[in-house]
C-alpha positions in Angstrom: -19.1 -24.7 -14.1 -17.5 -21.3 -14.8 -14.1 -20.2 -13.5 -11.9 -17.2 -13.9 -8.5 -18.5 -15.1 -5.7 -16.0 -15.5 -8.3 -13.2 -15.8 -10.4 -15.0 -18.5 -13.8 -16.5 -17.8 -13.9 -20.1 -18.9 -16.6 -22.8 -18.9 -15.7 -26.3 -17.8 -18.0 -29.0 -18.9 -17.0 -31.6 -16.3 -18.0 -30.0 -13.0 -17.6 -33.4 -11.2 -14.1 -34.0 -9.8 -12.6 -31.0 -11.5 -9.2 -30.4 -9.9 -6.7 -27.5 -9.9 -4.2 -29.7 -11.6 -6.7 -30.5 -14.4 -7.3 -26.8 -15.0 -3.5 -26.2 -15.1 -3.0 -29.0 -17.6 -5.7 -27.6 -19.8 -4.9 -23.9 -19.7 -1.2 -23.6 -18.8 0.7 -26.8 -18.8 4.0 -26.5 -16.9 2.7 -23.9 -14.4 4.6 -24.3 -11.1 2.1 -22.5 -8.9 -1.7 -22.7 -8.7 -3.5 -20.0 -6.7 -7.2 -20.3 -6.0 -9.0 -17.3 -4.5 -5.7 -15.9 -3.2 -4.3 -19.1 -1.7 -1.8 -21.6 -3.1 -3.3 -25.1 -3.6 -2.1 -28.5 -4.6 -3.0 -30.0 -8.0 -5.5 -32.4 -6.2 -7.6 -29.6 -4.9 -11.2 -29.8 -6.1 -12.6 -26.5 -7.6 -16.0 -24.9 -7.2 -18.1 -22.8 -9.6 -17.1 -19.2 -9.7 -13.6 -19.5 -8.2 -10.7 -17.5 -9.4 -7.6 -19.5 -10.5 -4.2 -18.1 -11.2 -1.6 -20.2 -12.9 2.0 -19.1 -12.7 5.2 -20.4 -14.3 8.2 -19.3 -12.1 10.6 -17.0 -13.9 8.3 -16.2 -16.7 7.7 -12.5 -17.5 3.9 -12.1 -18.0 2.3 -10.1 -20.8 1.1 -6.7 -19.9 -2.5 -8.1 -20.0 -1.7 -10.7 -17.4 0.6 -8.6 -15.1 -2.1 -6.9 -13.0 -4.0 -10.1 -12.5 -0.9 -12.1 -11.5 0.3 -9.4 -9.1 -2.9 -9.5 -7.3 -3.3 -13.3 -7.3 -2.5 -13.6 -3.6 -4.9 -10.9 -2.5 -8.2 -11.6 -0.7 -10.9 -11.8 -3.3 -12.8 -8.5 -3.8 -9.9 -6.3 -2.7 -8.4 -5.4 -6.0 -11.3 -3.6 -7.7 -11.8 -1.2 -4.8 -8.0 -0.6 -4.4 -7.6 0.1 -8.1 -10.3 2.8 -8.0 -8.8 4.5 -4.9 -6.8 7.8 -4.9 -4.5 8.2 -1.9 -2.3 11.2 -1.0 0.9 10.9 1.0 2.4 14.0 2.6 6.1 13.4 3.2 8.2 10.7 1.6 10.6 9.8 4.4 10.7 6.7 6.5 6.9 6.5 6.8 5.8 7.9 3.5 8.2 6.0 1.3 7.2 2.7 2.9 3.5 3.5 2.9 3.7 4.3 -0.9 5.5 1.0 -1.6 2.9 -1.1 0.4 0.0 0.6 -1.3 1.6 0.2 -4.8 1.9 -3.6 -4.1 -1.7 -3.6 -3.0 -2.6 -2.1 -6.3 -4.0 1.3 -5.2 -4.9 3.0 -8.5 -3.5 6.5 -7.9 -0.9 7.8 -5.5 -0.3 11.5 -5.0 3.2 11.9 -3.6 4.5 15.2 -2.1 8.0 16.1 -0.6 10.3 19.0 -1.2 13.5 17.2 -0.2 16.3 15.2 -1.9 17.6 11.8 -0.9 20.7 12.0 1.3 22.9 9.4 3.1 21.3 9.6 6.5 17.9 8.7 5.0 19.2 5.2 4.1 18.9 3.9 7.6 15.1 3.8 7.4 13.8 5.1 4.1 13.1 3.2 0.9 15.8 4.7 -1.2 19.2 3.4 -2.6 22.7 4.7 -2.7 22.5 5.5 -6.4 19.5 7.7 -5.7 21.4 10.1 -3.4 20.9 13.7 -4.6 17.7 12.9 -6.5 14.4 14.5 -5.4 12.6 12.0 -3.3 9.5 12.4 -5.5 11.6 11.3 -8.5 13.4 8.5 -6.7 10.3 7.0 -5.3 8.3 7.4 -8.5 11.1 5.4 -10.3 11.1 2.7 -7.6 7.3 2.4 -7.7 7.4 2.0 -11.5 9.8 -0.9 -11.0 7.4 -2.5 -8.5 4.0 -1.9 -10.1 4.0 0.1 -13.3 0.2 0.0 -13.4 -0.1 2.5 -10.5 -0.6 6.1 -11.5 1.8 8.3 -9.6 1.3 12.0 -9.4 4.3 13.7 -7.7 4.9 17.3 -6.5 8.3 18.5 -5.3 7.0 21.3 -3.1 6.8 22.3 0.5 3.2 21.9 1.7 1.4 24.9 3.1 -2.2 25.7 4.0 -2.5 27.5 0.7 -1.4 24.6 -1.6 -2.7 21.6 0.2 -6.3 21.9 -1.1 -5.1 22.1 -4.7 -2.5 19.3 -4.5 -4.6 16.8 -2.5 -8.1 17.8 -3.7 -8.5 14.5 -5.6 -7.4 12.3 -2.7 -10.0 10.2 -0.9 -7.6 9.5 2.0 -4.5 11.4 3.1 -1.5 10.0 4.9 0.5 12.3 7.2 4.1 11.2 7.2 6.0 14.3 8.5 8.7 14.4 11.2 8.0 17.7 12.8 5.0 18.3 15.1 4.3 21.7 13.7 4.0 20.3 10.2 1.8 17.5 11.4 -0.6 20.0 13.1 -0.6 22.3 10.1 -1.5 19.5 7.7 -4.2 18.0 10.0 -5.8 21.4 10.6 -5.9 22.3 6.9 -7.1 18.9 5.7 -9.9 18.6 8.3 -11.0 22.1 7.6 -11.1 21.7 3.8 -12.3 18.1 3.6 -14.0 17.2 6.9 -15.5 14.0 5.6 -12.3 12.5 4.2 -10.0 10.3 6.4 -6.6 11.4 7.6 -4.1 8.8 8.7 -1.4 10.2 11.0 1.5 8.9 13.1 3.0 9.8 16.4 5.5 7.9 18.6 7.6 5.5 16.7 11.3 6.4 17.5 13.9 4.2 19.1 13.9 0.5 19.6 11.1 0.1 22.1 8.7 -2.9 22.0 7.1 -2.9 18.5 3.8 -4.1 20.0 3.4 -0.7 21.6 2.6 0.7 18.2 -1.1 0.5 17.5 -3.8 2.0 15.3 -6.6 3.9 16.9 -9.1 6.6 16.2 -8.7 10.0 17.8 -11.7 12.0 16.9 -11.7 12.4 13.1 -8.1 11.1 12.8 -6.8 7.6 12.5 -3.6 7.7 14.6 -0.7 5.2 14.4 2.1 4.9 17.0 2.7 4.6 20.7 2.0 8.3 21.3 5.1 8.6 23.5 8.4 7.8 21.8 9.1 10.8 19.7 12.5 11.3 18.0 14.9 13.4 20.1 18.5 13.5 21.2 19.4 10.0 22.4 16.4 8.4 20.6 16.6 8.3 16.8 14.4 7.0 14.1 15.3 3.4 13.2 14.1 1.1 10.4 12.3 -1.6 12.4 9.8 0.6 14.4 9.4 3.1 11.6 8.6 0.2 9.3 6.0 -1.2 11.7 4.3 2.2 12.0 4.3 2.7 8.2 2.6 -0.6 7.6 0.1 0.1 10.3 -0.7 3.3 8.3 -0.8 1.4 5.0 -3.1 -1.2 6.5 -5.4 1.5 7.9 -5.6 3.0 4.4 -6.5 -0.3 2.9 -9.2 -0.9 5.5 -10.7 2.5 4.8 -10.7 1.9 1.0 -12.6 -1.4 1.6 -15.1 0.4 3.9 -13.9 -1.2 7.1 -14.4 1.1 10.1 -13.5 -1.3 12.9 -10.7 0.9 14.3 -11.0 1.1 18.0 -11.6 4.4 19.7 -8.8 5.7 22.0 -9.2 4.8 25.6 
């Protein structure tokens, strides 16, 4: 039978009783973790023709040739190729945008277009994916550096500019999907209006209603016309109700998951009631 073992196609003569442990002993003795089709298995697990096997030795730094394969070893089969070909834009790199970018980098999205005009400041650290030693840096630079430490295989295109109706088509023209991650309602409306006018067939993933410490289960993903909208639609940031890491993080990962589903051609997002 044929298997993919650490990104190489191999042919195994004895297809009867072939186990994950036998493959490990043959191709990477001493591997601590055996992953088959995205799921950890025991050495006694029987293998089938065509399966993808990943052998990992804990603490070992992989070669550049192996890194991408090993990073994606826990993914559902078939996801990585489509993710790698995708180009996603993120408008705003605050609590939502910084976390969406990190989630998509871990998924292996091939190209991220990141845009923000601001710098990292101390009050960002309660919910945004930055560090104390990055205070004062442009958010585009700080996040690009962080993404490079997580997944250097992702291509990051960054723009430290304020988005306007005039520059949005040029900056995000190559994006297949755009994530809106602004704080202010007027900015959200401007971005949505411009994007939908210029690229009516391309998805826009927005957020509204994620402030405070209300029930996280109120945050949901739904379709509102041409827009995929994340949030509870009610709890906006205001005096007495600030933006906090838990709910912002829930909403950001709803957005990232919606992007991944769109990349994979999944359209099962319920319409708003």
